[in-house]
N, C-alpha and C positions, 0 to 999 in steps of 0.2 A: 504493500500500500504506499505509494509515494506521497509524502507530505507536500503540501502546497509551498512554493517558493515564498519568500518574504517579499512584500511590495517594496519598490525602491524608496518609498517615503515612510517606511515603517515607523521610524522614531517620531516623526511629526504626526503620523496617523494616530499613534498611541497617545501622544500629548493631546491631540484634538479629542479623542475619546474620553480621556480624564477630565478635560475641560467641561464636558457635559454632566459629569458627576451622576451618571445614571446606573452604573453597574451595581448590582446587588440591592437595588431599590425595590419597593413594593409595586404590585400591579397598579396600573393606571388605565382608566377606561378609554382614553384616546388611543392607546396602543392596542388594547384588547379589541376595540372596534375595528382596528385596521386588519388584524389577523382574521377576524370573523368575516369581514368583507372579502378579503383575499381568498379565503377558503370557499366562500360562496361563489365568487366569480370564476374561480378556476376549477370548481367541483373537486376539490381534494380533501381528504380527511384530516390533514395536518397543515397548519400554517404557523409561521414563526416570525417574530422580530428578533433577529440574531445579531449579537454584538461580539466582535472578536478582540480579545485582549492578548497579552503575551502567551498565555498558555491554554486558553479555553475559548469556547463559544458559549456565551451566556444569553438566555432568552428573556428579553424584557416582556414579551407577550407570547403566549403560545395557545394553540388549540389542537386537540388530538394527540398530545404527547405529554407524558407524565414528567420526564426529566427536566430539570431547570437549566442544566449545562452539560456539555460534553467536552472532552479534550479537543484542543485546537487541531491536532494532527489527524483527527477523524472527520473534521468539519468540512462539508461540501462548501460552506460559505467562505472558508479560508481561500479557496480557489477563486471565488467570485471577487476577492479584493484585487486581483491582478488585472481585471478588465472593468475599470470604473464606468465606462461609457455604455455598457450593454449588459442585459441580464445573462446569467449563466443557466443554460438549459441542458439538462441530462435526460434524454428520453428513456433510457434504460441503463441503470447503473451497472447491471451484470455484464453489459456489453462495452463498458467504458474502462479502459486500462487504468484510469486514475482511481476508480472506485470499486471494481468488481470484487476485491478481497477486503473491502472496508468492513469493520465489525458492525457498523450501522446498516450495512447491506446484507451481510451474511447472518446477522442476528437482529435483535429488536433495534429499531422499529421496522426492519426489513425494507429499507428505502429502495424503490426501483425508479421512480420518477422524481426529479427535482428541478425546480425553476426558482432562481433567486435574483431579485432586482437589487443592485447595490444601493446602500444608504450613503449618498454622496453629499458631504457637507458643502457649504457655500465656498469654502477655500480649497475644495478639491480633494478631500481625504475620504476614503471609504471606511466607514465604521463597522459595517456588517451588511446584512441583507434583510429585505422582507422576502421570505421564501415560502413556497408551497411544496408539499411533498405527498406522493402517493405510493401505495404498496403494489401498484401494477404499472408496467411500462405504458407510456402514452405520449402524446404530443400536446403542445399548447398552441392555441390559435394566435394570430396576429393581434386580435382585439384583446385577448387575455394577457398577452405580453405587454401591450400598451397600458392596460389597466393596472397591471402589477407595477410597472414603472411609475405611474401616477401615484399609486398608494405609497410607494417607497418615498417619493418626494413629500408626501403628506406626513409620513412618519418623521422625516428629517425636520420638517417645519415644526412639528410638535416638540421635537428635541430642542430646537432653537428657542421656541416659546418657553420651554421648561427652564432652559439655561438663563435666558434673559430675566425671567420672573425670579429665579433664585438669586441672580446678581443684584437685581433691584432690591430684593428683600434684605440682602446683606448691606447694601449701600444705605438703605433707609434705617437699618439698625445702627449703622455707624453714625449717621446723621443725628439720630435720636440721642446716642451716647455723647456726641460732640455738643449737642444743645444743653447738656447737663454738666459741662466741664469748662472750667475757667481756662482760656487758651494760653495765658502767660504762665501760670503755676502748675497746671495740670490737676489741680484740686477740683472738687465739686463746686459748682457755682451757686448763685443765689436761688435759682429755680430748683436745683436738686436739693438744696438745703431745706426749702419750704416743704417740699414733698415728703422727704424722709423725717423731718422733725414732726410733721403732722402725724405720720404713721407711728412714730415713737411715742408721741403724747397720747394717741389713742390706746396703744398697748399699755402705757403706764396707767391710764384711766381704768382699763378693764381689769388689769392684774394687780393694781396697787403696787406697781414696781417703781423703784427709784430711777430718776432720770435727771441728768445735770446738763447744763449748757454753759460753755465758756465763750466769751467774746474777748479777743485779743487785738490790741491796737498798737502799732509801732509809734514810739514816742517821738514827737518832733520830726515827723517824716517829711513834711513840706520843706523844712530847712535842709534836710539831707538831700532832697532833690535839687534844691536851689544851689547847694554847694557842689554837688558832684554830678548833676545832670540826670536825665531820666533813664539813660541807658544803664548806668550803675544803679539807679534806683530800682529798675526792673530786676537787675541781678540780685539786689538785696531782698526784694519780695520773693524771689524764687528760693533763696537761701532760707529765708524765714519759713516759707512753706515746707521746705525739706525738714527743718527742725521739728515742726508740728507733725509732719507725716511719720517721723521716726519715733515719736513719743505717744502714739495712739495705738489702740488695740484694733484688731480686725473688725470688731463690731462697732467701733466708733466711726463718726463721720467728720472729716475735716473739710471745711469749705472756705472759699474766699468770699467774704460778705460784700466787699466793695472797697476800692482804693487800698488803704493799708489795714483794713479791718478784716479779721479772720474769726471763724466760729468753729468750735468743737462740740459735737453732740455725743454725749456719753450715756448710753443706755446702761441700766443696772448699776448706776454709780451714785453713791450718797454724796452729801456735801463734803464730808471729810475726804472721801476718795477724789472728788473733783478738785479740792484744794491741794491735795498732794500732787496731782498731776499738773495743775496750774503752776505750783511752785517749781516743779521739775522743768517745765517748759520755760519759766521765767529765768531760771538759772542757766539753762543751755543757751538761751537767746543772749543773755548778758555775756556769757563766756565765748560765744562764737566769733570767729574771724570774718566779719562781713566785708565786702569790698568798700573801700573809703574809710570807714571808721566804725567804732563800736555802735551797737544798737541795743536799746532796751525796749520793753513792752509793758504796757499796763493791761491788767486782766480783770474782767468782771465775771462773777459766777452767779448763776441762778439754778435752783433745783425746782423741778415741776411741782406745782400745787394744783388742786382741783379748781382753784379760781381762774387758772389760766385756760380759758376756753378756746382761745385762738392762738395760732403760732406767733402772731405779732405781740401778744401780751407777754408770752414767755421771753421772746427776744428782747422786748422793752425792759423787763426786769433785769436781765443780764447787762443790758446797755446802761441802765441807771447805775449799776454796780461799777461798770467800767468808768463812767464819768466821775464817780466818787474816787476811784483809784487815781484818776488824772488830777482831780482837785487836791488829793492828798499828797501830791509830789511826784507822781508817775513811777514806773519801774516798781509797781506793787500790785497787790491783789486785794480786791474788795468783794464781798458777797452780798447778794440781794437781801439775804436774811438779816444782815446788820443794818439795813436801811429802814427808815419808817415805812410802814405799810401805806399804800395809796388810799386816799379817801374813797 
């Protein structure tokens, strides 16, 4: 049984096949309909959408055959790869020197007749075939041959639609992720903060779980920008973000709130735990080697209370603590619990 020669574009053909990300996927009605129609038009008991990878032919759709795949060296469709411009027609496999001793001919499914139209991509690579198979020798009419070629083009169109749809879904997912990320620091942005903080507040409300919030503001950052320029100022913001990123847990959220203000959402964290984390961040910031000169930060802490019905109320409590830290001399920490309750 001579194996089919490799097509001259084999490497590019395999790359094109991988681009469609279709191998080993579940059945889909568009491809199932194609094999049903091919079987009906050609009056054959078996019809397949066959895709050829390095070692096998795998069936995206099939009718009349139980197997999901066969070895490539047995595949009639592997021979069809060599003539992308015309269907491969085998009237009687027992009389064909390429196939007479093929296990698929001498054993199940006992192929005698085969006709396969190449699945030709827009850039000229054959992925496999839409093929029809019979257990009796026979011929195929010109009309059936034309219909098979038309159905093969329809299968490729479905593959293209599937690929484009998948790529659009990935692109949309990336866009959604980017919409929640601060482009300078790579931290969550204000929109992401509002969404996650609302979720964490609801969880704290349902389970009576502790939840803390830190707002950090770089001291005298305007004068830093005035002295060193916005390029070094942006570098300083990125360094500041890295310090916060390395001092949080996987369950925490670190976000850039705006300008030189940053927020840390700390689930399952009491006031005491939040204060310890805030002090650690403050010390690391004070000790860090920022471009230009040393930087310090003022920090406000609030812990969730049932009276905080909206995200804005919770943030405002931490914000009031932050401004108390600034009024108190900066490079320090204040907590909302130490402030007078709002009227």
